[in-house]
C-alpha positions as CSV (number, residue, x, y, z in Angstrom):
1,M,153.4,84.5,-78.8
2,L,155.8,87.0,-77.2
3,M,152.8,89.0,-76.2
4,A,151.4,86.3,-74.5
5,K,154.2,85.9,-72.7
6,K,154.5,89.5,-72.0
7,W,150.7,89.2,-70.7
8,V,151.3,86.3,-68.0
9,K,154.2,88.5,-66.6
10,F,152.5,91.4,-66.4
11,K,149.5,89.3,-64.1
12,R,152.2,88.0,-62.5
13,D,153.8,91.1,-61.8
14,F,150.6,92.8,-60.8
15,D,149.8,89.9,-58.2
16,N,153.1,90.4,-56.5
17,F,152.4,94.1,-56.2
18,K,148.7,93.0,-54.7
19,T,150.3,91.3,-52.4
20,Q,153.0,93.7,-51.6
21,C,149.9,96.4,-50.9
22,I,148.5,93.8,-48.2
23,P,149.9,95.6,-45.4
24,W,152.2,93.7,-43.1
25,E,151.6,91.4,-46.0
26,M,155.8,89.6,-46.5
27,K,156.2,90.2,-42.2
28,I,153.5,87.9,-41.5
29,K,154.4,85.1,-43.8
30,D,157.9,85.2,-42.7
31,I,156.7,85.2,-38.7
32,E,154.6,82.2,-39.8
33,S,157.3,80.5,-41.2
34,H,159.5,81.0,-38.1
35,F,156.6,80.6,-35.5
36,G,153.6,78.3,-37.1
37,S,150.5,79.3,-38.3
38,S,148.9,79.8,-35.1
39,V,150.9,83.0,-34.1
40,A,150.4,84.0,-37.6
41,S,146.7,83.6,-37.1
42,Y,147.0,86.3,-34.4
43,F,148.7,89.2,-36.4
44,I,146.2,88.2,-39.4
45,F,143.3,88.9,-36.6
46,L,145.3,92.5,-35.8
47,R,145.4,93.5,-39.0
48,W,141.6,92.6,-39.4
49,M,140.9,94.7,-36.3
50,Y,143.3,97.6,-37.7
51,G,141.4,97.6,-40.6
52,V,137.7,97.7,-39.0
53,N,138.5,100.0,-36.3
54,L,140.2,102.3,-39.1
55,V,136.7,102.3,-41.0
56,L,135.1,103.3,-37.7
57,F,137.2,105.7,-36.8
58,G,136.3,107.5,-40.3
59,L,132.6,107.6,-39.6
60,I,133.0,109.2,-36.2
61,F,135.7,111.4,-37.1
62,G,134.2,112.3,-40.5
63,L,130.7,112.8,-39.6
64,V,130.6,113.9,-36.1
65,I,133.4,115.4,-35.1
66,I,134.8,117.0,-38.1
67,P,131.1,119.0,-38.6
68,E,131.1,120.2,-34.8
69,V,135.1,121.7,-35.3
70,L,133.7,123.6,-38.2
71,M,130.2,124.3,-38.0
72,G,129.2,124.5,-34.4
73,M,129.6,127.1,-31.6
74,P,133.4,127.7,-31.1
75,Y,135.3,126.9,-27.8
76,G,134.7,130.4,-25.3
77,S,130.9,131.0,-26.8
78,I,128.9,128.6,-24.1
79,P,129.9,127.2,-20.8
80,R,130.2,123.9,-21.7
81,K,132.5,124.8,-24.1
82,T,134.4,127.2,-21.3
83,V,137.3,126.1,-18.9
84,P,135.8,127.6,-15.3
85,R,137.5,130.5,-14.2
86,A,139.1,128.5,-11.1
87,E,140.4,126.2,-13.3
88,E,142.0,128.6,-15.8
89,E,145.3,128.9,-14.2
90,K,145.8,125.5,-14.4
91,A,144.1,124.0,-17.5
92,M,147.5,124.0,-19.3
93,D,149.9,122.3,-17.0
94,F,151.2,118.8,-17.9
95,S,149.8,117.0,-14.9
96,V,146.4,118.3,-15.4
97,L,146.7,117.4,-19.5
98,W,147.7,114.0,-18.6
99,D,144.9,113.2,-16.6
100,F,142.8,114.5,-19.6
101,E,141.5,117.4,-17.6
102,G,141.7,121.4,-18.4
103,Y,141.6,122.2,-22.0
104,I,141.0,118.5,-23.0
105,K,138.2,118.2,-21.3
106,Y,136.4,121.0,-22.9
107,S,137.4,119.8,-26.2
108,A,135.3,118.0,-28.9
109,L,137.5,114.7,-28.0
110,F,134.3,114.1,-25.1
111,Y,130.4,114.4,-24.9
112,G,130.2,117.7,-23.0
113,Y,131.3,119.8,-25.6
114,Y,128.8,118.9,-28.2
115,N,125.4,121.4,-28.3
116,N,121.9,120.1,-28.1
117,Q,121.1,122.3,-31.4
118,R,118.9,120.6,-33.7
119,T,121.0,122.2,-36.8
120,I,124.6,123.8,-36.6
121,G,126.4,126.1,-39.8
122,W,125.4,127.0,-43.0
123,L,124.6,123.8,-44.1
124,R,121.9,122.7,-41.5
125,Y,123.8,120.2,-40.7
126,R,121.8,117.6,-38.2
127,L,124.0,116.5,-35.7
128,P,122.2,114.7,-32.9
129,M,120.8,112.7,-36.3
130,A,124.3,112.1,-37.6
131,Y,125.4,110.9,-33.9
132,F,122.7,108.5,-33.7
133,M,123.2,107.3,-37.4
134,V,126.8,106.9,-37.0
135,G,126.1,104.8,-33.7
136,V,123.9,102.5,-35.9
137,S,126.3,102.6,-38.7
138,V,128.9,101.6,-36.0
139,F,127.1,98.5,-34.9
140,G,125.5,97.8,-38.3
141,Y,129.0,97.4,-39.8
142,S,130.4,95.6,-37.4
143,L,128.0,93.1,-37.6
144,M,128.1,92.9,-41.5
145,I,131.9,92.3,-41.0
146,I,132.2,89.5,-38.9
147,I,129.4,87.4,-40.1
148,R,131.1,88.0,-43.4
149,S,134.2,86.6,-41.9
150,M,133.0,83.6,-40.3
151,A,131.1,82.8,-43.6
152,G,134.4,83.3,-45.5
153,N,136.3,81.0,-42.9
154,T,133.2,78.0,-43.1
155,Q,133.6,78.2,-47.0
156,G,137.2,78.0,-46.3
157,S,137.3,74.9,-44.0
158,T,135.1,72.6,-46.0
159,N,137.7,70.4,-47.5
160,D,138.6,67.1,-47.4
161,G,141.0,67.0,-45.1
162,E,144.6,65.6,-45.8
163,S,146.0,61.9,-45.5
164,D,147.1,60.5,-42.0
165,N,149.0,58.1,-44.1
166,F,153.0,58.9,-44.6
167,T,152.7,61.8,-42.9
168,F,156.7,62.5,-42.3
169,S,157.0,60.8,-45.8
170,F,155.3,63.7,-47.4
171,K,156.5,66.3,-45.4
172,M,159.9,65.2,-46.3
173,F,159.8,64.7,-50.2
174,T,157.0,67.1,-51.1
175,S,157.5,69.6,-49.0
176,W,160.3,72.5,-50.4
177,D,159.2,74.5,-53.5
178,Y,161.8,74.1,-56.4
179,L,160.7,77.2,-58.0
180,I,162.1,79.4,-54.9
181,G,164.8,81.9,-56.3
182,N,165.3,84.1,-53.2
183,S,167.7,83.3,-50.6
184,E,165.4,84.6,-48.2
185,T,162.5,83.4,-49.6
186,A,164.4,79.7,-48.9
187,D,165.4,80.7,-45.3
188,N,161.9,81.1,-44.3
189,K,160.5,78.1,-46.0
190,Y,163.3,76.0,-44.2
191,A,162.2,77.4,-41.2
192,S,158.4,76.8,-42.3
193,I,159.1,73.3,-42.9
194,T,160.8,72.7,-39.5
195,I,158.1,74.3,-37.7
196,S,156.1,71.9,-39.8
197,F,158.0,69.0,-38.4
198,K,158.0,70.0,-35.2
199,E,154.3,70.3,-34.9
200,S,153.5,67.0,-36.6
201,I,155.9,65.5,-33.9
202,V,153.6,67.0,-31.3
203,D,150.8,65.6,-32.8
204,E,152.1,62.1,-33.2
205,Q,153.4,62.3,-29.4
206,E,149.8,63.6,-28.5
207,S,147.4,60.8,-30.1
208,N,150.2,58.2,-28.7
209,K,150.2,59.0,-25.5
210,E,148.3,57.0,-22.4
211,E,146.5,59.2,-20.4
212,N,144.9,58.4,-16.7
213,V,141.6,60.0,-17.7
214,H,140.2,60.6,-14.4
215,L,143.6,62.3,-13.4
216,T,143.1,64.4,-16.6
217,R,139.8,65.9,-15.6
218,F,140.4,66.5,-12.2
219,L,142.9,68.6,-13.3
220,R,140.9,70.6,-15.8
221,V,138.3,70.8,-13.2
222,L,140.6,72.3,-10.5
223,A,142.4,75.1,-13.5
224,N,139.3,76.0,-14.8
225,F,137.8,76.6,-10.6
226,L,141.0,78.2,-10.2
227,I,140.8,80.4,-12.9
228,I,137.3,81.4,-12.0
229,C,138.4,82.3,-8.9
230,C,141.0,84.4,-10.6
231,L,138.4,86.5,-12.4
232,C,136.1,86.8,-9.5
233,G,138.3,88.1,-7.9
234,S,139.9,90.7,-10.3
235,G,136.2,91.9,-10.5
236,Y,135.6,91.9,-6.9
237,L,139.4,94.2,-6.9
238,I,138.2,96.4,-9.2
239,Y,134.4,97.5,-7.9
240,F,136.4,98.1,-4.6
241,V,139.4,100.3,-6.3
242,V,136.8,102.3,-8.3
243,K,134.7,102.9,-5.0
244,R,137.8,103.7,-3.3
245,S,138.4,106.7,-6.2
246,Q,135.3,107.9,-5.6
247,E,135.9,108.8,-2.0
248,F,139.5,110.2,-2.9
249,S,138.0,112.8,-5.8
250,K,136.2,114.1,-2.7
251,M,139.2,115.0,-1.0
252,Q,142.1,117.9,-1.7
253,N,145.5,116.8,-1.3
254,V,145.3,113.5,-3.0
255,S,149.0,111.6,-4.5
256,W,149.4,110.6,-7.5
257,Y,149.0,106.5,-6.8
258,E,145.8,107.9,-5.4
259,R,144.6,109.3,-8.3
260,N,145.6,106.9,-10.8
261,E,144.9,103.9,-8.7
262,V,142.1,102.4,-10.7
263,E,144.2,102.3,-13.8
264,I,147.2,101.4,-12.1
265,V,145.1,97.8,-10.5
266,M,143.4,97.2,-14.0
267,S,147.1,97.9,-15.9
268,L,148.5,95.5,-13.5
269,L,145.8,92.7,-14.1
270,G,146.1,92.8,-17.5
271,M,150.1,92.3,-17.2
272,F,149.9,89.3,-14.6
273,C,146.5,87.3,-15.1
274,P,147.5,86.0,-18.6
275,P,150.9,84.7,-17.4
276,L,148.7,83.0,-14.5
277,F,146.2,81.6,-16.9
278,E,149.4,80.0,-19.0
279,T,150.7,78.5,-15.5
280,I,147.6,77.1,-14.5
281,A,146.6,75.9,-18.0
282,A,149.7,73.6,-17.2
283,L,147.5,71.3,-15.4
284,E,144.8,70.7,-18.4
285,N,147.4,68.9,-20.9
286,Y,145.7,70.3,-24.0
287,H,147.3,70.1,-27.1
288,P,149.4,73.6,-27.6
289,R,146.6,75.1,-30.5
290,I,143.3,74.0,-28.4
291,G,145.7,75.6,-25.1
292,L,145.8,78.6,-27.3
293,K,142.6,78.9,-27.8
294,W,141.3,78.5,-24.4
295,Q,144.3,80.9,-23.4
296,L,142.5,83.6,-25.3
297,G,139.2,82.9,-24.5
298,R,139.8,83.1,-20.7
299,I,141.8,86.6,-21.8
300,F,138.7,87.8,-23.3
301,A,136.7,86.7,-20.7
302,L,139.2,88.4,-18.2
303,F,139.2,92.0,-20.2
304,L,134.9,91.7,-20.3
305,G,134.4,90.6,-17.1
306,N,136.9,94.1,-15.6
307,L,135.3,96.5,-18.2
308,Y,131.5,95.4,-17.1
309,T,132.5,95.6,-13.9
310,F,133.8,98.8,-13.8
311,L,131.2,100.5,-15.7
312,L,128.8,98.9,-13.4
313,A,131.3,100.5,-10.3
314,L,130.7,103.5,-12.3
315,M,127.1,103.7,-12.2
316,D,126.7,105.2,-8.6
317,D,129.1,108.7,-9.8
318,V,126.8,108.7,-12.8
319,H,123.4,108.7,-10.2
320,L,125.2,111.3,-7.8
321,K,126.3,113.3,-11.0
322,L,122.3,113.3,-12.2
323,S,120.8,113.6,-8.8
324,N,122.6,117.0,-8.7
325,E,122.2,118.0,-12.1
326,E,118.6,120.1,-10.6
327,T,120.8,121.6,-8.0
328,I,123.5,123.0,-10.4
329,K,120.3,124.6,-12.6
330,N,118.6,126.3,-9.8
331,I,122.5,127.8,-8.8
332,T,123.0,129.2,-12.6
333,H,119.6,130.5,-12.5
334,W,119.9,132.2,-9.6
335,T,123.4,133.8,-10.6
336,L,122.4,135.2,-13.8
337,F,119.0,136.7,-12.1
338,H,121.5,138.2,-9.7
339,Y,123.8,139.5,-12.2
340,Y,121.0,140.9,-14.0
341,N,118.8,142.6,-11.7
342,S,121.7,143.5,-8.9
343,S,121.8,147.6,-7.7
344,G,124.3,149.9,-8.5
345,W,124.3,149.5,-12.1
346,N,123.8,152.7,-14.8
347,E,120.2,151.4,-16.0
348,S,120.7,153.2,-19.1
349,V,124.0,151.6,-20.1
350,P,123.0,147.9,-21.3
351,R,125.1,145.4,-19.3
352,P,127.5,143.0,-20.3
353,P,126.7,139.6,-20.3
354,L,128.2,137.2,-18.4
355,R,131.1,135.5,-19.1
356,P,130.8,131.8,-19.7
357,A,134.3,131.1,-17.8
358,D,132.0,132.6,-14.2
359,V,128.9,130.8,-14.6
360,P,128.4,128.0,-12.6
361,R,128.0,124.9,-13.8
362,G,128.0,120.7,-13.0
363,S,130.4,118.2,-14.2
364,C,129.1,116.5,-17.5
365,W,128.3,112.5,-16.5
366,E,129.4,111.2,-20.0
367,T,132.5,113.3,-20.0
368,A,133.8,112.0,-16.8
369,V,132.8,108.4,-17.9
370,G,134.8,109.2,-21.1
371,I,137.9,110.6,-19.6
372,E,138.0,107.3,-17.2
373,F,137.7,104.8,-20.6
374,M,140.8,107.7,-22.1
375,R,142.7,106.9,-18.8
376,L,142.3,103.5,-19.0
377,T,143.3,103.2,-22.6
378,V,146.5,105.3,-22.2
379,S,147.7,103.0,-19.0
380,D,147.0,99.6,-20.7
381,M,148.9,101.0,-24.0
382,L,151.9,102.6,-21.3
383,V,152.6,99.3,-19.2
384,T,152.2,97.0,-22.7
385,C,155.2,99.4,-24.3
386,I,156.9,99.1,-20.9
387,T,156.5,95.2,-20.7
388,I,157.7,94.6,-23.8
389,L,160.6,96.8,-24.0
390,L,161.5,95.6,-20.6
391,G,160.4,91.9,-20.5
392,D,161.3,91.0,-24.7
393,F,163.4,93.7,-25.9
394,L,166.1,93.4,-23.8
395,R,166.1,89.5,-23.3
396,A,165.8,89.6,-27.1
397,C,169.2,92.2,-27.0
398,F,171.1,89.7,-24.1
399,V,170.7,86.8,-25.9
400,R,171.5,87.9,-28.9
401,F,175.0,89.5,-27.9
402,M,175.4,86.9,-24.9
403,N,174.8,83.7,-26.6
404,Y,178.4,82.7,-28.1
405,C,179.6,83.2,-24.4
406,W,177.2,81.1,-22.6
407,C,177.2,77.6,-21.1
408,W,174.1,76.7,-23.1
409,D,172.5,77.5,-26.1
410,L,170.3,80.2,-24.7
411,E,167.4,80.7,-27.9
412,A,167.0,77.3,-27.1
413,G,166.5,76.9,-23.2
414,F,166.1,79.3,-20.5
415,V,165.7,83.4,-21.2
416,G,165.2,82.7,-25.0
417,H,162.6,84.4,-27.6
418,H,159.3,84.1,-26.1
419,F,157.3,85.5,-28.3
420,M,154.3,83.8,-27.5
421,G,154.6,86.0,-24.5
422,V,154.3,89.0,-26.7
423,V,151.4,87.5,-28.4
424,Q,149.8,87.0,-25.5
425,K,150.5,90.6,-24.1
426,G,149.4,92.3,-27.1
427,V,146.1,90.1,-27.3
428,P,144.1,92.1,-24.1
429,I,144.9,95.6,-26.0
430,I,143.4,94.7,-28.8
431,L,140.2,92.7,-27.5
432,S,139.9,95.6,-24.2
433,D,140.1,98.1,-27.3
434,I,136.7,95.9,-29.2
435,V,134.9,95.9,-26.1
436,R,135.7,99.3,-24.4
437,C,134.1,100.9,-27.7
438,I,130.8,98.7,-27.9
439,L,130.8,99.9,-23.8
440,C,130.9,103.5,-25.1
441,I,129.1,103.4,-27.8
442,S,126.4,101.7,-25.6
443,L,126.3,104.1,-23.0
444,D,126.4,107.2,-25.5
445,A,122.8,105.2,-26.9
């Protein structure tokens, strides 16, 4: 009997240990108890995306980048891996590196660094084959993990459902867990029961509300029309600023705003469009859970459309670079011919090879597209951090310290902790990160 009790205790402790090993599990439970399951589901999705991206990063970094760095030709050995002579003076300036130029542009971070050799190193590693297989594996793994998650959600949702009779009585008399022995857990459980009551009250109010069906339909059609106009307007604005940026790239003295106009406009659209969608969605008068699903879907459509518009606008620049490749090749061949066949050199002494930094070359269009996506990603991250810091952290500090001497309860009223604002600001970053990765892989393929 003593051994049986020890074994039961060991299994319970081991289950607790496994739960603690799940990243952010207890934090997500804490959030769920205070803000409801709909908010917690977003953080569960965020954790799932973090795990998926970690696996994809391991494939690309371990099978493509590391072999090239260890076994490929070193920096400075060929022109595509060397900073041109005209750019060497400012190649390490912070303003140049911030725009992913200089030494970062000619590094393994971008496609132009990789050579066209079939095998590299003493292992005869087939890097082009590895690049192709990694791309296939990324798509295959993404598809497999999404289908598996969908199947798991379908199996988990095939329950008989709860009875709708005596909802509040059941919640009142059966919600508490009498095995709780921790004060923090008790506080979380108390908050969870409170949120559950609030959600049930909203459900009951929605079910008993008498509405004008024709007015509700008209408002929902109007809201969707306004949101479609916003999506089309954001797409046109992105196309316009990308075209302007291509004109700015041909100018010599360009200001900081003109150089970063595309990233600034896309970041501002990602910051202001979701709150605008939320304001317009108030016309639809959906249930909060349904409204949250529509909001996330519209944010996803916004960033998907913006990224595809951004990619289509870059195509003209790509075609221009491709059309200039033949001219650059002819200039390179003529430079080499003139260097090795010029007069005034003692023919008995072998001529040294031309330094890669002095070889004329054109810009790699794959690297140019990769730089644009990297700048967009960094800009999104900075704007999100600044907005959360200024809009939520400082507001939370104000509410915490000024609530004691204010005229009303700040946490319950205006200026309070708008937690869903943080969630909706974080959703576009994750979704745009997914779409951006898919677009980059498709472009390379």
